[in-house]
PDB file as gemmi writes it, atoms N, CA and C in Angstrom:
CRYST1    1.000    1.000    1.000  90.00  90.00  90.00 P 1                      
ATOM      1  N   UNK A   1     -11.612 -20.137 -46.968  1.00  0.00           N  
ATOM      2  CA  UNK A   1     -10.396 -20.081 -46.511  1.00  0.00           C  
ATOM      3  C   UNK A   1     -10.129 -18.772 -45.751  1.00  0.00           C  
ATOM      4  N   UNK A   2     -10.689 -17.581 -46.066  1.00  0.00           N  
ATOM      5  CA  UNK A   2     -10.380 -16.287 -45.206  1.00  0.00           C  
ATOM      6  C   UNK A   2     -10.861 -16.482 -43.809  1.00  0.00           C  
ATOM      7  N   UNK A   3     -12.050 -17.174 -43.732  1.00  0.00           N  
ATOM      8  CA  UNK A   3     -12.578 -17.487 -42.324  1.00  0.00           C  
ATOM      9  C   UNK A   3     -11.838 -18.371 -41.584  1.00  0.00           C  
ATOM     10  N   UNK A   4     -11.070 -19.166 -42.021  1.00  0.00           N  
ATOM     11  CA  UNK A   4     -10.075 -19.938 -41.301  1.00  0.00           C  
ATOM     12  C   UNK A   4      -9.013 -19.302 -40.764  1.00  0.00           C  
ATOM     13  N   UNK A   5      -8.371 -18.221 -41.396  1.00  0.00           N  
ATOM     14  CA  UNK A   5      -7.291 -17.421 -41.182  1.00  0.00           C  
ATOM     15  C   UNK A   5      -7.683 -16.634 -40.042  1.00  0.00           C  
ATOM     16  N   UNK A   6      -9.001 -16.042 -40.083  1.00  0.00           N  
ATOM     17  CA  UNK A   6      -9.511 -15.115 -39.133  1.00  0.00           C  
ATOM     18  C   UNK A   6      -9.624 -15.788 -37.866  1.00  0.00           C  
ATOM     19  N   UNK A   7     -10.079 -17.132 -37.717  1.00  0.00           N  
ATOM     20  CA  UNK A   7     -10.289 -17.666 -36.570  1.00  0.00           C  
ATOM     21  C   UNK A   7      -9.007 -18.114 -36.007  1.00  0.00           C  
ATOM     22  N   UNK A   8      -8.047 -18.514 -37.050  1.00  0.00           N  
ATOM     23  CA  UNK A   8      -6.812 -19.067 -36.378  1.00  0.00           C  
ATOM     24  C   UNK A   8      -5.936 -17.979 -35.798  1.00  0.00           C  
ATOM     25  N   UNK A   9      -6.239 -16.554 -36.423  1.00  0.00           N  
ATOM     26  CA  UNK A   9      -5.674 -15.375 -35.831  1.00  0.00           C  
ATOM     27  C   UNK A   9      -6.102 -15.069 -34.378  1.00  0.00           C  
ATOM     28  N   UNK A  10      -7.295 -15.146 -34.247  1.00  0.00           N  
ATOM     29  CA  UNK A  10      -8.067 -14.846 -32.954  1.00  0.00           C  
ATOM     30  C   UNK A  10      -7.500 -15.966 -32.120  1.00  0.00           C  
ATOM     31  N   UNK A  11      -7.487 -17.226 -32.233  1.00  0.00           N  
ATOM     32  CA  UNK A  11      -7.015 -18.296 -31.360  1.00  0.00           C  
ATOM     33  C   UNK A  11      -5.402 -17.856 -30.984  1.00  0.00           C  
ATOM     34  N   UNK A  12      -4.700 -17.397 -31.882  1.00  0.00           N  
ATOM     35  CA  UNK A  12      -3.410 -17.246 -31.648  1.00  0.00           C  
ATOM     36  C   UNK A  12      -3.412 -15.957 -30.545  1.00  0.00           C  
ATOM     37  N   UNK A  13      -4.139 -14.936 -30.813  1.00  0.00           N  
ATOM     38  CA  UNK A  13      -4.127 -13.696 -30.054  1.00  0.00           C  
ATOM     39  C   UNK A  13      -4.782 -13.909 -28.651  1.00  0.00           C  
ATOM     40  N   UNK A  14      -5.776 -15.116 -28.673  1.00  0.00           N  
ATOM     41  CA  UNK A  14      -6.108 -15.519 -27.168  1.00  0.00           C  
ATOM     42  C   UNK A  14      -5.025 -16.194 -26.456  1.00  0.00           C  
ATOM     43  N   UNK A  15      -4.433 -17.012 -27.207  1.00  0.00           N  
ATOM     44  CA  UNK A  15      -3.207 -17.775 -26.538  1.00  0.00           C  
ATOM     45  C   UNK A  15      -2.115 -16.657 -25.825  1.00  0.00           C  
ATOM     46  N   UNK A  16      -1.674 -15.762 -26.677  1.00  0.00           N  
ATOM     47  CA  UNK A  16      -0.914 -14.927 -26.214  1.00  0.00           C  
ATOM     48  C   UNK A  16      -1.256 -13.907 -25.049  1.00  0.00           C  
ATOM     49  N   UNK A  17      -2.688 -13.622 -25.061  1.00  0.00           N  
ATOM     50  CA  UNK A  17      -3.149 -12.826 -23.937  1.00  0.00           C  
ATOM     51  C   UNK A  17      -3.354 -13.887 -22.830  1.00  0.00           C  
ATOM     52  N   UNK A  18      -3.675 -15.129 -22.812  1.00  0.00           N  
ATOM     53  CA  UNK A  18      -3.551 -15.992 -21.620  1.00  0.00           C  
ATOM     54  C   UNK A  18      -2.133 -16.092 -21.180  1.00  0.00           C  
ATOM     55  N   UNK A  19      -1.077 -16.157 -22.051  1.00  0.00           N  
ATOM     56  CA  UNK A  19       0.168 -16.377 -21.756  1.00  0.00           C  
ATOM     57  C   UNK A  19       0.812 -14.994 -20.637  1.00  0.00           C  
ATOM     58  N   UNK A  20       0.387 -13.748 -21.398  1.00  0.00           N  
ATOM     59  CA  UNK A  20       0.825 -12.645 -20.745  1.00  0.00           C  
ATOM     60  C   UNK A  20      -0.172 -12.435 -19.508  1.00  0.00           C  
ATOM     61  N   UNK A  21      -1.105 -12.698 -19.310  1.00  0.00           N  
ATOM     62  CA  UNK A  21      -1.883 -12.852 -17.968  1.00  0.00           C  
ATOM     63  C   UNK A  21      -1.405 -13.790 -16.890  1.00  0.00           C  
ATOM     64  N   UNK A  22      -0.922 -14.866 -17.384  1.00  0.00           N  
ATOM     65  CA  UNK A  22      -0.523 -15.825 -16.702  1.00  0.00           C  
ATOM     66  C   UNK A  22       0.844 -15.412 -16.077  1.00  0.00           C  
ATOM     67  N   UNK A  23       1.685 -14.702 -16.810  1.00  0.00           N  
ATOM     68  CA  UNK A  23       3.111 -14.154 -16.335  1.00  0.00           C  
ATOM     69  C   UNK A  23       2.833 -13.105 -15.320  1.00  0.00           C  
ATOM     70  N   UNK A  24       2.013 -12.314 -15.660  1.00  0.00           N  
ATOM     71  CA  UNK A  24       1.663 -10.954 -14.513  1.00  0.00           C  
ATOM     72  C   UNK A  24       1.001 -11.689 -13.385  1.00  0.00           C  
ATOM     73  N   UNK A  25       0.076 -12.633 -13.449  1.00  0.00           N  
ATOM     74  CA  UNK A  25      -0.529 -13.122 -12.314  1.00  0.00           C  
ATOM     75  C   UNK A  25       0.512 -13.812 -11.161  1.00  0.00           C  
ATOM     76  N   UNK A  26       1.522 -14.437 -11.981  1.00  0.00           N  
ATOM     77  CA  UNK A  26       2.516 -15.019 -11.197  1.00  0.00           C  
ATOM     78  C   UNK A  26       3.400 -14.124 -10.481  1.00  0.00           C  
ATOM     79  N   UNK A  27       3.800 -12.958 -11.120  1.00  0.00           N  
ATOM     80  CA  UNK A  27       4.465 -11.916 -10.528  1.00  0.00           C  
ATOM     81  C   UNK A  27       3.730 -11.218  -9.343  1.00  0.00           C  
ATOM     82  N   UNK A  28       2.346 -11.151  -9.365  1.00  0.00           N  
ATOM     83  CA  UNK A  28       1.681 -10.662  -8.297  1.00  0.00           C  
ATOM     84  C   UNK A  28       1.602 -11.744  -7.106  1.00  0.00           C  
ATOM     85  N   UNK A  29       1.488 -12.948  -7.355  1.00  0.00           N  
ATOM     86  CA  UNK A  29       1.644 -13.936  -6.568  1.00  0.00           C  
ATOM     87  C   UNK A  29       2.868 -14.166  -5.713  1.00  0.00           C  
ATOM     88  N   UNK A  30       3.887 -13.953  -6.281  1.00  0.00           N  
ATOM     89  CA  UNK A  30       5.284 -13.987  -5.706  1.00  0.00           C  
ATOM     90  C   UNK A  30       5.703 -12.930  -4.809  1.00  0.00           C  
ATOM     91  N   UNK A  31       5.021 -11.816  -5.248  1.00  0.00           N  
ATOM     92  CA  UNK A  31       5.163 -10.372  -4.356  1.00  0.00           C  
ATOM     93  C   UNK A  31       4.306 -10.781  -2.973  1.00  0.00           C  
ATOM     94  N   UNK A  32       3.006 -11.096  -3.243  1.00  0.00           N  
ATOM     95  CA  UNK A  32       2.204 -11.575  -2.104  1.00  0.00           C  
ATOM     96  C   UNK A  32       2.890 -12.641  -1.142  1.00  0.00           C  
ATOM     97  N   UNK A  33       3.540 -13.717  -1.826  1.00  0.00           N  
ATOM     98  CA  UNK A  33       4.156 -14.554  -0.873  1.00  0.00           C  
ATOM     99  C   UNK A  33       5.481 -14.082  -0.333  1.00  0.00           C  
ATOM    100  N   UNK A  34       6.031 -13.084  -0.984  1.00  0.00           N  
ATOM    101  CA  UNK A  34       7.233 -12.359  -0.411  1.00  0.00           C  
ATOM    102  C   UNK A  34       6.957 -11.680   0.824  1.00  0.00           C  
ATOM    103  N   UNK A  35       5.683 -10.939   0.891  1.00  0.00           N  
ATOM    104  CA  UNK A  35       5.172 -10.103   1.936  1.00  0.00           C  
ATOM    105  C   UNK A  35       4.720 -10.896   3.045  1.00  0.00           C  
ATOM    106  N   UNK A  36       4.048 -12.117   2.755  1.00  0.00           N  
ATOM    107  CA  UNK A  36       3.633 -13.007   3.855  1.00  0.00           C  
ATOM    108  C   UNK A  36       4.856 -13.528   4.577  1.00  0.00           C  
ATOM    109  N   UNK A  37       5.993 -13.788   4.015  1.00  0.00           N  
ATOM    110  CA  UNK A  37       6.970 -14.403   4.427  1.00  0.00           C  
ATOM    111  C   UNK A  37       7.848 -13.338   5.560  1.00  0.00           C  
ATOM    112  N   UNK A  38       7.763 -12.130   4.779  1.00  0.00           N  
ATOM    113  CA  UNK A  38       8.423 -11.185   5.718  1.00  0.00           C  
ATOM    114  C   UNK A  38       7.628 -10.950   6.941  1.00  0.00           C  
ATOM    115  N   UNK A  39       6.334 -11.060   6.997  1.00  0.00           N  
ATOM    116  CA  UNK A  39       5.360 -10.691   7.918  1.00  0.00           C  
ATOM    117  C   UNK A  39       5.597 -11.928   9.012  1.00  0.00           C  
ATOM    118  N   UNK A  40       5.722 -13.189   8.481  1.00  0.00           N  
ATOM    119  CA  UNK A  40       5.865 -14.309   9.260  1.00  0.00           C  
ATOM    120  C   UNK A  40       7.157 -14.206  10.182  1.00  0.00           C  
ATOM    121  N   UNK A  41       8.184 -13.856   9.413  1.00  0.00           N  
ATOM    122  CA  UNK A  41       9.508 -13.820   9.651  1.00  0.00           C  
ATOM    123  C   UNK A  41      10.045 -12.584  10.648  1.00  0.00           C  
ATOM    124  N   UNK A  42       9.002 -11.726  10.817  1.00  0.00           N  
ATOM    125  CA  UNK A  42       9.016 -10.433  11.298  1.00  0.00           C  
ATOM    126  C   UNK A  42      10.376  -9.582  11.070  1.00  0.00           C  
ATOM    127  N   UNK A  43      10.428  -9.300   9.807  1.00  0.00           N  
ATOM    128  CA  UNK A  43      11.592  -8.730   9.024  1.00  0.00           C  
ATOM    129  C   UNK A  43      11.290  -7.167   9.178  1.00  0.00           C  
ATOM    130  N   UNK A  44      11.915  -6.403   9.879  1.00  0.00           N  
ATOM    131  CA  UNK A  44      11.860  -4.949   9.745  1.00  0.00           C  
ATOM    132  C   UNK A  44      12.667  -4.460   8.532  1.00  0.00           C  
ATOM    133  N   UNK A  45      11.893  -3.563   7.947  1.00  0.00           N  
ATOM    134  CA  UNK A  45      12.714  -2.871   6.639  1.00  0.00           C  
ATOM    135  C   UNK A  45      12.001  -1.256   6.744  1.00  0.00           C  
ATOM    136  N   UNK A  46      13.010  -0.500   6.043  1.00  0.00           N  
ATOM    137  CA  UNK A  46      12.562   0.801   5.801  1.00  0.00           C  
ATOM    138  C   UNK A  46      12.177   0.999   4.334  1.00  0.00           C  
ATOM    139  N   UNK A  47      10.892   1.841   4.634  1.00  0.00           N  
ATOM    140  CA  UNK A  47      10.162   2.060   3.513  1.00  0.00           C  
ATOM    141  C   UNK A  47       9.442   3.246   3.393  1.00  0.00           C  
ATOM    142  N   UNK A  48       8.962   3.780   2.221  1.00  0.00           N  
ATOM    143  CA  UNK A  48       8.184   4.905   2.238  1.00  0.00           C  
ATOM    144  C   UNK A  48       6.726   4.430   2.107  1.00  0.00           C  
ATOM    145  N   UNK A  49       5.786   5.036   3.157  1.00  0.00           N  
ATOM    146  CA  UNK A  49       4.460   4.715   3.254  1.00  0.00           C  
ATOM    147  C   UNK A  49       3.639   5.706   3.514  1.00  0.00           C  
ATOM    148  N   UNK A  50       2.299   5.580   3.241  1.00  0.00           N  
ATOM    149  CA  UNK A  50       1.303   6.923   3.700  1.00  0.00           C  
ATOM    150  C   UNK A  50       0.960   6.170   5.071  1.00  0.00           C  
ATOM    151  N   UNK A  51       1.003   7.211   5.917  1.00  0.00           N  
ATOM    152  CA  UNK A  51       0.341   6.988   7.367  1.00  0.00           C  
ATOM    153  C   UNK A  51      -0.368   7.953   7.742  1.00  0.00           C  
ATOM    154  N   UNK A  52      -1.336   7.605   8.917  1.00  0.00           N  
ATOM    155  CA  UNK A  52      -2.254   8.352   9.549  1.00  0.00           C  
ATOM    156  C   UNK A  52      -1.522   8.609  10.999  1.00  0.00           C  
ATOM    157  N   UNK A  53      -0.879   9.866  11.053  1.00  0.00           N  
ATOM    158  CA  UNK A  53      -0.461  10.192  12.538  1.00  0.00           C  
ATOM    159  C   UNK A  53      -1.341  10.804  13.448  1.00  0.00           C  
ATOM    160  N   UNK A  54      -1.212  10.362  14.802  1.00  0.00           N  
ATOM    161  CA  UNK A  54      -1.728  11.180  15.740  1.00  0.00           C  
ATOM    162  C   UNK A  54      -1.018  11.809  16.744  1.00  0.00           C  
ATOM    163  N   UNK A  55      -1.185  13.067  16.999  1.00  0.00           N  
ATOM    164  CA  UNK A  55      -0.313  13.877  17.809  1.00  0.00           C  
ATOM    165  C   UNK A  55      -1.167  14.377  19.136  1.00  0.00           C  
ATOM    166  N   UNK A  56      -0.623  14.079  20.549  1.00  0.00           N  
ATOM    167  CA  UNK A  56      -1.155  14.557  21.639  1.00  0.00           C  
ATOM    168  C   UNK A  56      -0.236  15.513  22.342  1.00  0.00           C  
ATOM    169  N   UNK A  57      -0.861  16.273  23.402  1.00  0.00           N  
ATOM    170  CA  UNK A  57       0.202  17.128  24.158  1.00  0.00           C  
ATOM    171  C   UNK A  57       0.376  18.514  23.812  1.00  0.00           C  
ATOM    172  N   UNK A  58       1.160  19.192  24.538  1.00  0.00           N  
ATOM    173  CA  UNK A  58       1.484  20.526  24.156  1.00  0.00           C  
ATOM    174  C   UNK A  58       2.941  20.553  24.745  1.00  0.00           C  
ATOM    175  N   UNK A  59       3.797  20.670  23.740  1.00  0.00           N  
ATOM    176  CA  UNK A  59       3.844  20.793  22.360  1.00  0.00           C  
ATOM    177  C   UNK A  59       3.420  19.399  21.733  1.00  0.00           C  
ATOM    178  N   UNK A  60       3.009  19.456  20.700  1.00  0.00           N  
ATOM    179  CA  UNK A  60       2.253  18.072  20.003  1.00  0.00           C  
ATOM    180  C   UNK A  60       3.435  17.070  20.066  1.00  0.00           C  
ATOM    181  N   UNK A  61       3.254  15.762  20.471  1.00  0.00           N  
ATOM    182  CA  UNK A  61       4.199  14.697  20.413  1.00  0.00           C  
ATOM    183  C   UNK A  61       3.579  13.487  19.563  1.00  0.00           C  
ATOM    184  N   UNK A  62       4.070  13.006  18.591  1.00  0.00           N  
ATOM    185  CA  UNK A  62       3.676  11.708  17.786  1.00  0.00           C  
ATOM    186  C   UNK A  62       3.373  10.652  18.759  1.00  0.00           C  
ATOM    187  N   UNK A  63       2.086  10.163  19.059  1.00  0.00           N  
ATOM    188  CA  UNK A  63       1.851   9.082  19.912  1.00  0.00           C  
ATOM    189  C   UNK A  63       1.252   7.879  19.182  1.00  0.00           C  
ATOM    190  N   UNK A  64       0.805   7.984  18.091  1.00  0.00           N  
ATOM    191  CA  UNK A  64       0.225   6.567  17.130  1.00  0.00           C  
ATOM    192  C   UNK A  64       0.478   6.861  15.797  1.00  0.00           C  
ATOM    193  N   UNK A  65       0.580   5.787  14.913  1.00  0.00           N  
ATOM    194  CA  UNK A  65       0.576   6.031  13.473  1.00  0.00           C  
ATOM    195  C   UNK A  65       0.134   4.518  12.945  1.00  0.00           C  
ATOM    196  N   UNK A  66      -0.456   4.779  11.772  1.00  0.00           N  
ATOM    197  CA  UNK A  66      -1.047   3.807  11.232  1.00  0.00           C  
ATOM    198  C   UNK A  66      -0.956   3.833   9.705  1.00  0.00           C  
ATOM    199  N   UNK A  67      -0.426   2.535   9.115  1.00  0.00           N  
ATOM    200  CA  UNK A  67      -0.246   2.633   7.711  1.00  0.00           C  
ATOM    201  C   UNK A  67      -1.590   2.650   6.925  1.00  0.00           C  
ATOM    202  N   UNK A  68      -1.785   3.511   5.946  1.00  0.00           N  
ATOM    203  CA  UNK A  68      -3.026   3.499   5.036  1.00  0.00           C  
ATOM    204  C   UNK A  68      -2.779   3.054   3.761  1.00  0.00           C  
ATOM    205  N   UNK A  69      -3.558   2.338   2.832  1.00  0.00           N  
ATOM    206  CA  UNK A  69      -3.406   2.032   1.307  1.00  0.00           C  
ATOM    207  C   UNK A  69      -3.289   3.241   0.579  1.00  0.00           C  
ATOM    208  N   UNK A  70      -3.943   3.935   0.853  1.00  0.00           N  
ATOM    209  CA  UNK A  70      -4.043   5.358  -0.222  1.00  0.00           C  
ATOM    210  C   UNK A  70      -4.267   6.723   0.504  1.00  0.00           C  
ATOM    211  N   UNK A  71      -3.877   7.798  -0.386  1.00  0.00           N  
ATOM    212  CA  UNK A  71      -4.070   9.109   0.191  1.00  0.00           C  
ATOM    213  C   UNK A  71      -5.557   9.325   0.673  1.00  0.00           C  
ATOM    214  N   UNK A  72      -6.418   9.204  -0.272  1.00  0.00           N  
ATOM    215  CA  UNK A  72      -7.838   9.255  -0.212  1.00  0.00           C  
ATOM    216  C   UNK A  72      -8.357   8.651   1.213  1.00  0.00           C  
ATOM    217  N   UNK A  73      -8.183   7.385   1.388  1.00  0.00           N  
ATOM    218  CA  UNK A  73      -8.488   6.465   2.589  1.00  0.00           C  
ATOM    219  C   UNK A  73      -8.069   7.233   3.855  1.00  0.00           C  
ATOM    220  N   UNK A  74      -6.789   7.713   3.741  1.00  0.00           N  
ATOM    221  CA  UNK A  74      -6.107   8.315   4.960  1.00  0.00           C  
ATOM    222  C   UNK A  74      -6.696   9.438   5.049  1.00  0.00           C  
ATOM    223  N   UNK A  75      -7.117  10.437   4.428  1.00  0.00           N  
ATOM    224  CA  UNK A  75      -7.825  11.574   4.453  1.00  0.00           C  
ATOM    225  C   UNK A  75      -9.145  11.410   5.173  1.00  0.00           C  
ATOM    226  N   UNK A  76      -9.772  10.375   4.602  1.00  0.00           N  
ATOM    227  CA  UNK A  76     -11.225  10.104   5.055  1.00  0.00           C  
ATOM    228  C   UNK A  76     -11.168   9.334   6.578  1.00  0.00           C  
ATOM    229  N   UNK A  77     -10.027   8.506   6.872  1.00  0.00           N  
ATOM    230  CA  UNK A  77     -10.095   8.184   8.168  1.00  0.00           C  
ATOM    231  C   UNK A  77      -9.602   9.337   9.179  1.00  0.00           C  
ATOM    232  N   UNK A  78      -8.810  10.155   8.638  1.00  0.00           N  
ATOM    233  CA  UNK A  78      -8.631  11.195   9.448  1.00  0.00           C  
ATOM    234  C   UNK A  78      -9.690  12.426   9.778  1.00  0.00           C  
ATOM    235  N   UNK A  79     -10.553  12.521   8.938  1.00  0.00           N  
ATOM    236  CA  UNK A  79     -11.843  13.377   9.048  1.00  0.00           C  
ATOM    237  C   UNK A  79     -12.613  12.640  10.167  1.00  0.00           C  
ATOM    238  N   UNK A  80     -12.873  11.305  10.176  1.00  0.00           N  
ATOM    239  CA  UNK A  80     -13.817  10.596  11.110  1.00  0.00           C  
ATOM    240  C   UNK A  80     -12.967  10.489  12.304  1.00  0.00           C  
ATOM    241  N   UNK A  81     -11.641  10.566  12.605  1.00  0.00           N  
ATOM    242  CA  UNK A  81     -10.979  10.336  13.650  1.00  0.00           C  
ATOM    243  C   UNK A  81     -10.897  11.812  14.314  1.00  0.00           C  
ATOM    244  N   UNK A  82     -10.835  12.993  13.640  1.00  0.00           N  
ATOM    245  CA  UNK A  82     -11.106  14.181  14.302  1.00  0.00           C  
ATOM    246  C   UNK A  82     -12.358  14.485  14.852  1.00  0.00           C  
ATOM    247  N   UNK A  83     -13.503  14.136  14.134  1.00  0.00           N  
ATOM    248  CA  UNK A  83     -14.878  14.204  14.662  1.00  0.00           C  
ATOM    249  C   UNK A  83     -14.973  13.442  16.047  1.00  0.00           C  
ATOM    250  N   UNK A  84     -14.294  12.433  16.457  1.00  0.00           N  
ATOM    251  CA  UNK A  84     -14.510  11.665  17.607  1.00  0.00           C  
ATOM    252  C   UNK A  84     -13.236  11.583  18.685  1.00  0.00           C  
ATOM    253  N   UNK A  85     -12.343  12.640  18.328  1.00  0.00           N  
ATOM    254  CA  UNK A  85     -11.166  12.742  19.367  1.00  0.00           C  
ATOM    255  C   UNK A  85     -10.862  14.175  19.346  1.00  0.00           C  
ATOM    256  N   UNK A  86     -10.173  14.711  20.630  1.00  0.00           N  
ATOM    257  CA  UNK A  86      -9.496  15.823  20.649  1.00  0.00           C  
ATOM    258  C   UNK A  86      -8.181  15.983  20.178  1.00  0.00           C  
ATOM    259  N   UNK A  87      -7.581  14.787  19.567  1.00  0.00           N  
ATOM    260  CA  UNK A  87      -6.048  14.792  19.206  1.00  0.00           C  
ATOM    261  C   UNK A  87      -5.984  15.449  17.902  1.00  0.00           C  
ATOM    262  N   UNK A  88      -4.763  15.598  17.531  1.00  0.00           N  
ATOM    263  CA  UNK A  88      -4.709  16.531  16.140  1.00  0.00           C  
ATOM    264  C   UNK A  88      -4.061  15.212  15.208  1.00  0.00           C  
ATOM    265  N   UNK A  89      -4.715  15.128  14.052  1.00  0.00           N  
ATOM    266  CA  UNK A  89      -4.170  13.960  13.179  1.00  0.00           C  
ATOM    267  C   UNK A  89      -3.768  14.669  11.942  1.00  0.00           C  
ATOM    268  N   UNK A  90      -2.864  13.790  11.074  1.00  0.00           N  
ATOM    269  CA  UNK A  90      -2.273  14.225  10.343  1.00  0.00           C  
ATOM    270  C   UNK A  90      -2.207  13.156   9.209  1.00  0.00           C  
ATOM    271  N   UNK A  91      -2.286  13.332   7.673  1.00  0.00           N  
ATOM    272  CA  UNK A  91      -1.935  12.186   6.803  1.00  0.00           C  
ATOM    273  C   UNK A  91      -0.582  12.725   6.073  1.00  0.00           C  
ATOM    274  N   UNK A  92       0.237  11.737   6.169  1.00  0.00           N  
ATOM    275  CA  UNK A  92       1.656  12.227   5.394  1.00  0.00           C  
ATOM    276  C   UNK A  92       2.346  10.815   4.835  1.00  0.00           C  
ATOM    277  N   UNK A  93       3.037  11.142   3.692  1.00  0.00           N  
ATOM    278  CA  UNK A  93       4.131  10.131   3.124  1.00  0.00           C  
ATOM    279  C   UNK A  93       5.347  10.230   4.271  1.00  0.00           C  
ATOM    280  N   UNK A  94       5.475   9.221   4.734  1.00  0.00           N  
ATOM    281  CA  UNK A  94       6.716   8.929   5.445  1.00  0.00           C  
ATOM    282  C   UNK A  94       7.859   7.916   5.299  1.00  0.00           C  
ATOM    283  N   UNK A  95       9.071   8.098   5.600  1.00  0.00           N  
ATOM    284  CA  UNK A  95       9.961   7.106   5.507  1.00  0.00           C  
ATOM    285  C   UNK A  95       9.932   6.499   6.960  1.00  0.00           C  
ATOM    286  N   UNK A  96       9.643   5.235   6.889  1.00  0.00           N  
ATOM    287  CA  UNK A  96       9.356   4.566   8.296  1.00  0.00           C  
ATOM    288  C   UNK A  96      10.024   3.154   8.234  1.00  0.00           C  
ATOM    289  N   UNK A  97      10.391   2.564   9.560  1.00  0.00           N  
ATOM    290  CA  UNK A  97      10.579   1.354   9.687  1.00  0.00           C  
ATOM    291  C   UNK A  97       9.322   0.525   9.763  1.00  0.00           C  
ATOM    292  N   UNK A  98       9.066  -0.338   8.680  1.00  0.00           N  
ATOM    293  CA  UNK A  98       7.788  -1.173   8.771  1.00  0.00           C  
ATOM    294  C   UNK A  98       8.187  -2.673   9.197  1.00  0.00           C  
ATOM    295  N   UNK A  99       7.407  -3.240   9.990  1.00  0.00           N  
ATOM    296  CA  UNK A  99       7.510  -4.804  10.247  1.00  0.00           C  
ATOM    297  C   UNK A  99       5.921  -5.269  10.213  1.00  0.00           C  
ATOM    298  N   UNK A 100       5.901  -6.328   9.688  1.00  0.00           N  
ATOM    299  CA  UNK A 100       4.543  -6.928   9.817  1.00  0.00           C  
ATOM    300  C   UNK A 100       3.457  -6.294   9.396  1.00  0.00           C  
ATOM    301  N   UNK A 101       3.583  -5.214   8.305  1.00  0.00           N  
ATOM    302  CA  UNK A 101       2.614  -4.474   7.893  1.00  0.00           C  
ATOM    303  C   UNK A 101       2.192  -3.212   8.806  1.00  0.00           C  
ATOM    304  N   UNK A 102       3.155  -3.161   9.703  1.00  0.00           N  
ATOM    305  CA  UNK A 102       2.829  -2.000  10.720  1.00  0.00           C  
ATOM    306  C   UNK A 102       3.932  -1.070  10.918  1.00  0.00           C  
ATOM    307  N   UNK A 103       3.775   0.076  11.167  1.00  0.00           N  
ATOM    308  CA  UNK A 103       4.932   1.194  11.313  1.00  0.00           C  
ATOM    309  C   UNK A 103       5.443   0.925  12.783  1.00  0.00           C  
ATOM    310  N   UNK A 104       6.684   0.786  12.652  1.00  0.00           N  
ATOM    311  CA  UNK A 104       7.527   0.649  14.026  1.00  0.00           C  
ATOM    312  C   UNK A 104       7.940   1.891  14.531  1.00  0.00           C  
ATOM    313  N   UNK A 105       8.543   2.783  13.560  1.00  0.00           N  
ATOM    314  CA  UNK A 105       9.073   3.880  13.906  1.00  0.00           C  
ATOM    315  C   UNK A 105       9.031   4.712  12.696  1.00  0.00           C  
ATOM    316  N   UNK A 106       8.785   6.053  13.031  1.00  0.00           N  
ATOM    317  CA  UNK A 106       8.823   7.125  11.912  1.00  0.00           C  
ATOM    318  C   UNK A 106      10.049   7.790  11.769  1.00  0.00           C  
ATOM    319  N   UNK A 107      10.769   7.648  10.617  1.00  0.00           N  
ATOM    320  CA  UNK A 107      12.311   8.351  10.344  1.00  0.00           C  
ATOM    321  C   UNK A 107      12.056   9.684  10.029  1.00  0.00           C  
ATOM    322  N   UNK A 108      11.068   9.977   9.051  1.00  0.00           N  
ATOM    323  CA  UNK A 108      11.028  11.451   8.621  1.00  0.00           C  
ATOM    324  C   UNK A 108       9.746  11.567   7.724  1.00  0.00           C  
ATOM    325  N   UNK A 109       9.134  12.556   7.979  1.00  0.00           N  
ATOM    326  CA  UNK A 109       7.830  12.991   7.366  1.00  0.00           C  
ATOM    327  C   UNK A 109       8.320  13.588   5.881  1.00  0.00           C  
ATOM    328  N   UNK A 110       7.960  13.038   4.961  1.00  0.00           N  
ATOM    329  CA  UNK A 110       8.387  13.325   3.545  1.00  0.00           C  
ATOM    330  C   UNK A 110       7.390  14.571   2.862  1.00  0.00           C  
ATOM    331  N   UNK A 111       6.030  14.082   3.129  1.00  0.00           N  
ATOM    332  CA  UNK A 111       5.116  15.226   2.322  1.00  0.00           C  
ATOM    333  C   UNK A 111       3.875  14.996   3.163  1.00  0.00           C  
ATOM    334  N   UNK A 112       3.330  16.014   3.614  1.00  0.00           N  
ATOM    335  CA  UNK A 112       1.804  15.969   4.466  1.00  0.00           C  
ATOM    336  C   UNK A 112       0.771  16.313   3.335  1.00  0.00           C  
ATOM    337  N   UNK A 113      -0.325  15.689   3.563  1.00  0.00           N  
ATOM    338  CA  UNK A 113      -1.389  15.783   2.599  1.00  0.00           C  
ATOM    339  C   UNK A 113      -2.493  16.502   3.379  1.00  0.00           C  
ATOM    340  N   UNK A 114      -3.273  17.298   2.586  1.00  0.00           N  
ATOM    341  CA  UNK A 114      -4.297  18.190   3.195  1.00  0.00           C  
ATOM    342  C   UNK A 114      -5.518  17.815   2.664  1.00  0.00           C  
TER     343      UNK A 114                                                      
END                                                                             
């Protein structure tokens, strides 16, 4: 009788686990669909993102910007860009207008990463 109770408890825990993961996966799927809809509809929104900034000229003027998924990826790309270019590059957390997964304009730099 004890083995049946243990098996029954394991089955219940398994179904609870599957229920929780299904709910979490549903939330992720909804978030991804919302992002796709925003990209297709060309909706501009203001958000805080990590960006790789390229400055040129004297005095330095922001010429290009690119959204990065993480601080470490940004710093790695910055290092590569500096080896192949004479421009000044900077990784920063910025408040920007984003449209279709791209930075349209930078409103302000919040934090610069070194």
